[in-house]
C-alpha positions in Angstrom: -10.4 -22.7 40.5 -12.5 -22.6 37.3 -12.2 -18.9 35.1 -14.7 -16.3 35.9 -13.2 -14.5 32.7 -11.7 -15.3 29.6 -8.6 -12.7 30.5 -8.1 -15.2 33.6 -7.6 -18.0 30.8 -3.5 -18.8 30.4 -3.9 -19.2 26.6 -5.8 -15.9 26.6 -2.8 -14.6 28.5 -0.1 -16.2 26.6 -1.8 -14.7 23.5 -1.5 -11.5 24.6 1.8 -11.9 26.0 2.9 -13.0 22.2 0.6 -10.0 20.5 2.6 -7.2 22.7 6.1 -9.1 21.5 5.1 -9.0 18.0 4.6 -5.4 18.4 7.5 -4.5 19.8 9.7 -6.9 17.3 7.9 -5.6 14.2 9.0 -1.8 14.8 12.1 -2.7 13.2 10.3 -3.8 9.9 11.1 -1.4 6.8 9.0 1.5 7.0 7.5 0.5 3.5 5.9 -2.4 4.9 3.9 -0.2 7.5 0.8 -0.7 6.0 1.5 -4.1 4.1 3.4 -6.7 5.9 3.8 -4.9 9.4 0.1 -4.5 9.8 -0.9 -7.8 8.4 1.5 -9.2 11.2 0.2 -7.6 13.9 -3.4 -7.4 13.1 -3.2 -11.5 13.0 -1.6 -11.5 16.5 -4.5 -9.7 17.8 -6.8 -11.4 16.3 -5.6 -14.7 18.4 -6.9 -13.0 21.6 -10.1 -11.7 20.1 -10.9 -15.2 18.5 -10.7 -16.5 22.2 -12.5 -13.7 24.0 -15.4 -14.8 21.1 -14.9 -18.6 21.8 -15.3 -17.6 25.9 -18.3 -15.6 25.3 -20.0 -18.4 22.9 -19.6 -21.1 24.9 -21.2 -19.2 27.7 -24.1 -18.6 25.7 -24.6 -21.7 24.7 -24.3 -22.8 28.3 -26.8 -20.7 29.4 -29.6 -22.3 26.5 -31.6 -25.4 27.7 -30.9 -28.2 26.0 -34.3 -28.4 24.0 -33.3 -24.7 22.6 -30.0 -25.5 21.7 -31.4 -28.4 19.8 -33.4 -25.7 17.9 -30.7 -23.4 17.3 -28.7 -26.3 15.9 -30.9 -27.9 13.4 -31.5 -24.4 11.6 -27.4 -24.7 11.0 -26.3 -26.4 7.6 -22.8 -26.8 6.7 -23.1 -26.8 2.8 -19.5 -27.7 2.2 -16.2 -27.4 3.9 -13.0 -25.9 3.1 -9.1 -26.2 4.1 -8.5 -23.3 6.0 -4.7 -21.4 5.5 -3.1 -18.1 7.0 -5.9 -16.1 5.7 -8.9 -17.5 7.1 -7.3 -18.1 10.4 -7.3 -13.9 10.3 -10.9 -14.0 9.6 -10.7 -13.1 5.8 -12.8 -15.2 3.0 -9.3 -16.3 1.5 -10.5 -19.6 0.3 -13.4 -19.1 -2.2 -16.3 -21.7 -2.2 -16.8 -23.8 -5.0 -19.9 -21.4 -6.0 -17.4 -19.0 -6.8 -15.7 -20.6 -9.1 -18.6 -20.3 -11.2 -17.6 -17.3 -13.6 -20.9 -16.5 -14.6 -23.8 -14.2 -13.7 -27.0 -13.4 -15.1 -28.7 -9.6 -14.4 -30.2 -10.6 -11.3 -27.3 -12.0 -9.7 -25.3 -8.6 -10.7 -27.9 -6.2 -9.6 -27.9 -8.2 -6.0 -24.3 -8.0 -5.9 -24.2 -4.4 -7.0 -26.6 -4.0 -4.0 -24.5 -5.6 -1.5 -21.8 -3.6 -2.3 -23.7 -0.3 -2.4 -25.3 -0.6 0.8 -21.4 -1.6 2.7 -20.4 1.5 1.1 -23.3 3.5 2.3 -22.4 2.1 5.6 -18.4 2.3 5.6 -19.7 6.4 4.6 -22.1 7.1 7.3 -19.7 5.3 9.7 -16.9 7.8 8.7 -18.6 10.7 8.9 -20.1 9.7 12.5 -16.5 9.3 13.3 -14.9 12.6 12.2 -13.5 14.6 14.3 -13.5 11.9 17.0 -9.9 10.1 18.2 -10.5 7.0 17.5 -9.9 4.5 20.5 -6.4 2.9 20.7 -5.2 -0.9 22.1 -3.5 -1.3 25.0 0.3 -0.7 22.9 -1.3 2.7 21.2 -1.7 0.7 17.8 -4.8 1.5 15.7 -5.0 3.6 12.2 -6.4 7.0 12.2 -9.5 7.5 10.5 -7.7 8.9 7.3 -5.2 5.9 6.8 -8.5 3.7 7.5 -9.9 5.0 4.1 -6.4 5.1 2.6 -6.0 1.4 3.8 -9.8 0.7 2.1 -8.8 1.8 -1.3 -5.5 0.4 -1.3 -6.5 -3.0 -1.0 -9.7 -2.5 -3.6 -6.7 -1.5 -6.0 -5.8 -4.9 -5.2 -8.6 -6.9 -5.3 -9.0 -4.8 -8.8 -5.6 -6.6 -9.7 -7.1 -9.8 -8.6 -10.2 -9.7 -11.0 -8.3 -8.7 -14.1 -9.4 -5.0 -13.8 -6.4 -1.7 -13.6 -6.9 0.3 -10.7 -7.9 4.4 -11.0 -5.6 6.8 -9.9 -6.9 10.3 -8.9 -5.6 13.5 -6.8 -7.0 13.2 -3.5 -8.3 10.6 -1.4 -12.2 11.3 -2.0 -11.7 11.4 -5.4 -9.6 8.4 -5.3 -12.4 6.6 -3.4 -15.3 7.3 -6.1 -13.1 6.5 -9.0 -12.2 3.2 -7.1 -15.8 2.7 -6.5 -16.9 2.8 -10.1 -14.0 0.6 -11.2 -15.5 -2.1 -9.0 -18.5 -1.8 -10.3 -17.3 -1.5 -14.0 -15.1 -4.7 -13.4 -17.9 -6.7 -11.6 -20.4 -6.3 -15.0 -17.1 -7.1 -17.4 -16.3 -10.4 -15.3 -19.8 -11.3 -14.8 -20.3 -11.2 -18.6 -17.1 -13.0 -19.7 -15.0 -10.0 -21.0 -12.4 -10.3 -18.5 -9.9 -13.8 -19.5 -10.5 -16.0 -16.2 -6.3 -16.0 -16.4 -3.9 -13.4 -16.4 -1.0 -12.9 -18.8 1.4 -14.9 -16.6 -1.1 -17.5 -16.5 -2.1 -16.7 -12.9 -6.0 -17.5 -12.2 -8.2 -14.2 -12.1 -10.7 -14.2 -9.5 -14.3 -14.8 -10.4 -17.0 -11.7 -10.1 -18.5 -13.7 -7.1 -14.9 -14.2 -5.5 -14.4 -10.7 -5.9 -17.4 -9.2 -4.7 -17.4 -11.5 -1.7 -14.2 -10.3 -0.7 -14.7 -6.4 -1.6 -18.0 -6.6 0.5 -16.4 -8.6 3.6 -13.4 -6.1 3.6 -15.4 -2.8 3.5 -17.5 -4.0 6.5 -14.7 -5.3 8.5 -13.6 -1.8 8.6 -17.1 -0.4 9.6 -17.4 -2.2 12.3 -14.0 -1.5 13.1 -14.6 2.4 12.8 -17.8 2.0 14.9 -16.3 -0.1 17.7 -13.1 2.0 18.2 -15.4 5.3 17.7 -17.7 3.8 20.3 -14.8 4.1 22.7 -13.8 7.3 21.5 -11.9 9.5 24.7 -13.8 12.2 23.2 
């Protein structure tokens, strides 16, 4: 009998069982890996179920469209480049730079556009965080999911890593609010310096540094991913 819902698919059931098993296994990981390796593995395993559910939704949507409407939609799709996937892209992150991101130069108009993108993401994040204050964010079936404070801390930590990748020193502050502000100021400064060619393309050990374009892509993607997480989990909050 054909499945009526993605949860009836055997592949979804296996993915869910695997995610639960991964959660149990990672309980034995070292405490210092809680917000790095442990979190990445757990989120990756959960993303399989989410991707299957999304594919089911899209397949159902496509089936409901008439051939003419579907053809019109497909005509608007333009593939400009195909890139090899990695474990990072499987997770849903833009871990492979498209050709355009290898261009290390940015004119003034592009820098202003990048700054607007970053500031818009930060405003959305701050609004989502304010709206979720006082709420207990909904958790997964096994109780997984960061608290709001932990999400903010995770975003700050990830941004520090992105700053290092572009060749800029991450700031330090006395409290999370000051750290968030200082990190955002550093991101804007790093963007301008990288776009102006003031940061060498390679680090002291010879490793390639991110271009300003890739830097903005990763920072903006990551903050918006957590905006949607906060909004989604706050909407399902029991309070």
